[in-house]
C-alpha positions as CSV (number, residue, x, y, z in Angstrom):
1,X,138.5,55.7,28.2
2,X,140.6,58.6,26.6
3,X,144.1,59.3,28.7
4,X,145.3,62.6,28.9
5,X,148.9,61.2,30.3
6,X,148.6,60.8,33.8
7,X,147.4,63.6,36.6
8,X,147.3,67.3,35.6
9,X,150.4,69.3,36.3
10,X,150.0,72.9,37.3
11,X,153.0,73.5,35.1
12,X,152.4,71.5,32.0
13,X,148.4,71.9,31.8
14,X,147.5,75.2,33.2
15,X,144.7,76.0,31.4
16,X,143.1,72.3,31.9
17,X,143.8,73.0,35.6
18,X,142.3,76.3,35.9
19,X,139.0,74.7,33.9
20,X,138.7,71.7,36.5
21,X,139.3,74.4,39.5
22,X,136.0,76.2,38.0
23,X,133.8,72.8,37.5
24,X,135.3,72.2,41.5
25,X,133.8,76.0,42.4
26,X,131.1,75.3,40.5
27,X,130.1,72.3,42.1
28,X,131.0,73.4,45.5
29,X,128.1,76.3,44.5
30,X,126.2,73.8,43.7
31,X,126.0,72.1,47.0
32,X,125.8,75.4,48.6
33,X,123.1,76.6,47.2
34,X,120.8,73.3,47.5
35,X,120.9,74.3,51.3
36,X,118.3,77.0,50.6
37,X,116.1,74.4,49.2
38,X,113.6,76.0,46.6
39,X,114.5,79.5,47.7
40,X,118.4,79.1,46.3
41,X,117.0,77.7,42.8
42,X,117.6,80.9,40.4
43,X,121.6,80.1,42.3
44,X,121.8,77.2,41.2
45,X,120.9,77.3,38.2
46,X,123.6,80.2,37.7
47,X,126.0,77.2,39.5
48,X,124.8,74.6,37.2
49,X,125.1,76.6,34.2
50,X,129.1,77.1,34.8
51,X,129.3,73.2,35.8
52,X,128.4,72.8,32.4
53,X,130.7,74.9,30.6
54,X,133.4,73.6,32.2
55,X,132.1,69.8,31.9
56,X,132.0,70.9,28.1
57,X,135.3,71.8,27.9
58,X,137.1,68.6,29.7
59,X,135.5,66.3,27.3
60,X,131.8,65.6,29.2
61,X,129.6,66.7,27.0
62,X,126.9,63.8,27.9
63,X,126.9,65.1,31.4
64,X,127.1,69.0,30.4
65,X,123.8,68.4,28.8
66,X,122.7,66.8,31.6
67,X,123.7,69.7,34.0
68,X,122.6,72.0,31.8
69,X,118.7,70.6,32.0
70,X,118.9,70.9,35.6
71,X,119.9,74.7,35.1
72,X,116.8,74.9,32.8
73,X,114.7,72.7,35.6
74,X,115.9,75.0,38.6
75,X,115.4,77.9,36.5
76,X,111.7,77.6,35.6
77,X,111.1,76.2,39.4
78,X,110.9,72.4,38.9
79,X,110.8,71.2,42.8
80,X,111.8,67.6,42.0
81,X,115.1,68.7,40.7
82,X,116.6,69.5,43.6
83,X,116.7,65.5,44.6
84,X,118.5,65.1,41.4
85,X,120.9,67.6,42.2
86,X,121.7,66.4,45.2
87,X,122.5,62.9,44.0
88,X,124.7,64.3,41.3
89,X,126.9,65.8,43.3
90,X,128.9,62.9,44.2
91,X,128.6,61.3,41.6
92,X,130.2,64.5,39.8
93,X,132.9,65.0,42.0
94,X,134.3,61.6,41.1
95,X,133.8,62.6,37.5
96,X,136.4,66.0,38.4
97,X,138.8,63.8,40.6
98,X,139.3,61.4,37.5
99,X,139.6,63.7,35.1
100,X,142.6,65.2,37.6
101,X,143.8,61.9,36.8
102,X,143.8,62.4,33.1
103,X,141.1,59.8,32.6
104,X,137.9,61.0,29.9
105,X,135.5,58.3,29.4
106,X,134.5,57.8,25.9
107,X,130.9,59.1,24.2
108,X,129.3,55.0,25.0
109,X,130.8,54.9,28.8
110,X,129.3,58.5,29.4
111,X,126.0,57.7,28.2
112,X,126.0,54.6,30.0
113,X,127.2,56.2,33.1
114,X,124.1,59.6,33.2
115,X,121.6,58.2,31.0
116,X,119.7,56.3,34.5
117,X,120.2,60.3,35.4
118,X,118.7,61.6,32.5
119,X,115.6,59.1,32.9
120,X,115.1,60.2,36.3
121,X,115.2,63.4,35.6
122,X,112.4,63.6,32.8
123,X,110.5,60.9,35.1
124,X,110.4,63.6,38.0
125,X,109.8,66.3,35.7
126,X,106.9,64.7,34.1
127,X,105.5,64.1,37.4
128,X,105.8,67.9,38.4
129,X,104.3,68.9,35.6
130,X,101.1,66.4,35.3
131,X,98.9,68.8,37.3
132,X,99.1,71.4,34.5
133,X,97.9,68.9,31.6
134,X,94.6,69.4,31.8
135,X,94.7,73.2,32.6
136,X,92.4,75.4,30.4
137,X,92.4,78.9,29.8
138,X,89.0,81.1,31.3
139,X,87.9,81.5,27.6
140,X,85.5,80.4,24.8
141,X,87.2,77.5,23.3
142,X,86.8,78.5,19.5
143,X,88.2,82.4,20.5
144,X,91.0,80.2,22.0
145,X,91.7,78.3,18.8
146,X,91.7,81.4,17.2
147,X,94.3,83.2,19.0
148,X,97.0,80.2,19.2
149,X,96.1,78.5,16.3
150,X,99.0,77.5,13.8
151,X,97.6,79.4,11.1
152,X,97.3,82.6,13.4
153,X,99.6,85.8,12.3
154,X,100.4,86.3,15.6
155,X,101.9,82.9,16.3
156,X,103.9,82.6,13.2
157,X,104.9,86.2,13.8
158,X,106.3,85.4,17.3
159,X,107.6,82.1,16.1
160,X,109.6,83.8,13.0
161,X,111.1,87.3,15.7
162,X,111.1,85.9,18.9
163,X,114.2,84.3,18.8
164,X,115.7,87.5,17.2
165,X,114.4,89.8,19.4
166,X,115.8,87.7,22.3
167,X,119.0,87.6,20.9
168,X,119.1,91.4,20.9
169,X,118.3,91.8,24.2
170,X,121.1,89.3,25.2
171,X,123.8,91.5,23.2
172,X,122.8,94.7,25.4
173,X,122.8,92.9,28.3
174,X,126.4,92.4,28.2
175,X,126.8,96.1,29.2
176,X,125.4,95.6,32.5
177,X,127.4,94.4,35.5
178,X,128.7,90.8,35.7
179,X,126.2,89.5,38.2
180,X,123.2,90.5,36.7
181,X,124.7,89.9,33.2
182,X,124.7,86.0,34.2
183,X,121.9,85.9,35.7
184,X,120.1,87.4,32.9
185,X,121.4,85.7,29.9
186,X,120.7,82.2,31.5
187,X,116.9,83.5,31.8
188,X,117.2,84.7,28.2
189,X,118.9,82.1,27.1
190,X,116.4,79.7,28.3
191,X,113.3,81.9,26.9
192,X,114.8,81.1,23.9
193,X,114.9,77.7,24.3
194,X,111.7,77.7,25.7
195,X,110.5,79.8,22.2
196,X,111.1,76.8,19.9
197,X,107.9,75.0,21.6
198,X,106.1,77.4,20.0
199,X,104.7,75.9,16.8
200,X,106.4,72.9,17.2
201,X,104.8,69.0,17.2
202,X,105.8,65.0,18.9
203,X,107.8,63.0,17.5
204,X,105.3,60.6,18.6
205,X,103.6,61.2,15.4
206,X,105.9,59.4,13.4
207,X,106.3,56.5,15.4
208,X,102.6,56.4,17.4
209,X,102.9,52.7,18.7
210,X,106.2,54.1,20.5
211,X,104.5,57.3,21.9
212,X,104.8,56.2,25.5
213,X,108.7,55.7,25.0
214,X,109.2,59.4,23.5
215,X,106.9,61.8,26.1
216,X,107.8,65.0,25.6
217,X,109.9,64.3,22.8
218,X,109.3,67.4,20.1
219,X,110.6,69.1,16.7
220,X,110.2,71.6,14.1
221,X,107.4,70.7,12.3
222,X,109.6,71.3,8.6
223,X,112.5,68.9,10.7
224,X,109.3,66.2,11.4
225,X,108.7,66.1,7.5
226,X,112.4,65.8,6.6
227,X,112.4,62.7,9.1
228,X,109.3,61.5,7.3
229,X,111.5,58.5,5.8
230,X,112.4,57.0,8.7
231,X,108.8,56.3,9.3
232,X,108.8,53.0,7.2
233,X,112.6,51.8,8.6
234,X,111.0,52.5,12.4
235,X,108.3,50.2,11.8
236,X,110.5,47.3,11.7
237,X,112.2,48.1,14.7
238,X,111.2,46.2,18.0
239,X,111.4,48.8,20.1
240,X,111.8,52.6,19.7
241,X,112.8,55.0,22.7
242,X,113.5,58.6,22.6
243,X,114.7,61.7,24.7
244,X,115.1,64.9,24.3
245,X,117.9,66.8,26.5
246,X,119.7,70.1,24.9
247,X,117.6,71.1,22.4
248,X,119.2,67.3,20.9
249,X,117.1,64.1,20.4
250,X,118.1,61.0,21.0
251,X,116.1,57.9,19.4
252,X,117.5,54.4,20.4
253,X,116.0,51.4,18.3
254,X,116.1,47.9,18.9
255,X,116.3,46.5,15.1
256,X,118.6,43.8,14.1
257,X,116.8,43.0,11.2
258,X,117.7,46.8,9.3
259,X,119.9,45.6,6.4
260,X,123.2,48.0,5.9
261,X,121.2,49.5,2.3
262,X,118.6,50.5,4.8
263,X,120.8,51.6,7.3
264,X,122.9,54.0,5.3
265,X,119.3,55.1,3.8
266,X,118.7,56.6,7.0
267,X,122.2,58.1,7.6
268,X,121.2,60.0,4.3
269,X,118.7,61.0,6.3
270,X,119.8,62.1,8.9
271,X,122.5,63.9,7.3
272,X,120.6,66.3,5.5
273,X,119.1,67.3,9.3
274,X,122.6,67.7,10.9
275,X,122.3,64.5,13.1
276,X,123.9,60.7,12.6
277,X,123.4,57.0,13.4
278,X,125.6,54.5,14.5
279,X,125.7,51.2,15.6
280,X,124.5,49.6,18.9
281,X,124.9,46.5,20.7
282,X,120.7,46.5,20.5
283,X,120.4,48.0,17.2
284,X,121.1,51.6,16.0
285,X,121.5,55.2,17.9
286,X,120.0,58.2,15.9
287,X,121.2,61.7,16.8
288,X,119.5,64.6,15.8
289,X,118.6,68.6,16.6
290,X,114.8,69.3,17.5
291,X,115.6,72.2,15.3
292,X,117.3,74.0,12.4
293,X,117.0,77.1,13.8
294,X,118.3,77.0,17.0
295,X,120.8,74.1,18.1
296,X,123.5,73.0,20.7
297,X,126.6,73.8,18.6
298,X,130.0,72.8,19.7
299,X,132.2,75.7,19.0
300,X,135.8,75.9,17.8
301,X,138.9,78.2,16.4
302,X,140.6,77.0,13.5
303,X,142.7,78.8,11.1
304,X,142.3,82.0,13.7
305,X,138.2,81.4,12.2
306,X,135.5,80.5,14.6
307,X,133.5,77.7,13.4
308,X,130.8,75.5,15.1
309,X,129.6,71.6,14.4
310,X,126.0,70.7,15.3
311,X,125.9,68.8,18.5
312,X,123.8,66.3,16.5
313,X,126.8,65.4,14.8
314,X,129.6,65.5,17.7
315,X,131.2,62.8,18.3
316,X,134.3,63.5,20.5
317,X,137.1,65.6,21.0
318,X,140.9,64.5,21.5
319,X,143.7,66.7,22.3
320,X,146.6,66.6,20.5
321,X,148.6,65.8,23.9
322,X,148.8,66.4,27.7
323,X,150.1,70.0,27.3
324,X,148.9,71.1,23.8
325,X,146.0,72.8,25.2
326,X,142.8,72.5,24.0
327,X,144.2,72.2,20.5
328,X,143.6,68.8,18.9
329,X,141.3,66.8,17.0
330,X,137.5,67.5,16.7
331,X,135.7,63.7,15.1
332,X,132.5,64.5,13.6
333,X,129.7,61.9,12.2
334,X,127.7,63.6,9.5
335,X,124.7,60.5,8.8
336,X,127.2,57.5,8.9
337,X,130.3,59.2,7.0
338,X,133.1,59.9,9.8
339,X,135.2,63.4,9.3
340,X,137.8,64.3,11.6
341,X,138.9,68.0,11.9
342,X,142.4,69.5,13.4
343,X,141.5,72.4,15.6
344,X,143.1,75.4,17.4
345,X,141.2,75.5,20.5
346,X,137.9,73.8,21.4
347,X,134.9,76.1,23.1
348,X,132.3,75.0,25.1
349,X,129.2,74.0,23.7
350,X,126.4,76.3,23.5
351,X,122.7,76.9,22.1
352,X,123.0,79.4,19.2
353,X,120.7,80.8,16.4
354,X,121.3,79.7,12.8
355,X,120.9,81.6,9.9
356,X,121.7,80.7,6.1
357,X,124.5,82.9,4.3
358,X,121.9,84.8,2.1
359,X,122.7,84.3,-2.1
360,X,125.3,86.1,-3.8
361,X,127.3,86.4,-0.5
362,X,130.9,85.0,-0.7
363,X,131.4,82.5,1.9
364,X,134.4,79.8,3.2
365,X,134.8,76.9,1.6
366,X,132.5,73.9,3.5
367,X,130.5,76.4,5.5
368,X,126.7,76.6,4.6
369,X,125.6,79.4,7.3
370,X,126.3,81.4,10.4
371,X,125.6,80.8,13.9
372,X,125.1,83.3,16.8
373,X,126.2,83.0,20.5
374,X,124.6,85.0,23.6
375,X,127.3,87.6,23.1
376,X,126.5,88.2,19.5
377,X,129.9,86.5,17.9
378,X,129.5,84.7,14.5
379,X,130.7,81.3,13.7
380,X,130.5,79.7,10.3
381,X,128.6,76.9,10.3
382,X,130.3,73.5,9.1
383,X,128.8,72.2,6.1
384,X,127.5,68.4,7.4
385,X,127.3,67.4,3.4
């Protein structure tokens, strides 16, 4: 449990107090919108987005990701998410009270608290979607294959151009009134995230014997190829489970038989794809993004420059002191290598589009690319190597 130094004081920690107040308002707004049932799901999604941002700033990225998933399901109109949201409200209310007392659980404690909720959400959403699993469009199958096959030029064009076209729409949309902007931005961000599914492949292709434990976990085909070295190591595991949330895949292995050398090799593989591995009491946890084109990022300000680190390598943010604002140390883990960075200000987690820096263009040391947020702001991507 990370301590912030006692109850939050308005005089000594004004900014944190404001963020806590934002979280409380968003939670109350969500509670009110749930009374309207499915008719108010879009408004509830907006409150969830705001709540997720506030929780992320407060160091609760695990629950922030869960709330972001709830917002996602509300946006697409999944009915069962309402029951999950109702159950989450008293739990999140208590978490906010703990924050006001200066208590922030570490990452492992957060996972222990919220994993049952993540599992419940996944089960309910899968049930809601089951009726669509056998749906076929009314067209000859041969024609359908031609239209949506991976070799089709239109398929490739949608994947390569769609993310950037949607990004431009989000930037233009910033000129509208605030309420419309927030609603449209949430929808467009959702569309960006879902567009990643075009051309993706199931993680279960690597671990077919554990396919039933990784339902609806998808990733880019080139990324799956980069992770192919995990196949042989995974074959030695007693069991493998995986789930996907906020564009990030969390995979747990019960594998006490894997030695240190194999642990290092797995870490080297994950480092190359902006992920990490750590030991757990049962075996190992592997964390990595579902795409290297768009992923969840942890933004921060350092030396007056905007940077991001992949959420797949984020461990924890430790503020310098209770009255230091959001300056402190961001703790990262690339593969098995830990790195601590002093930052001037930590910002809310966000899903961003990622671009390589073209050859010949000067870049700061330790930067491997750039990321673009929803308003068009450019962030330097920290080199995980």
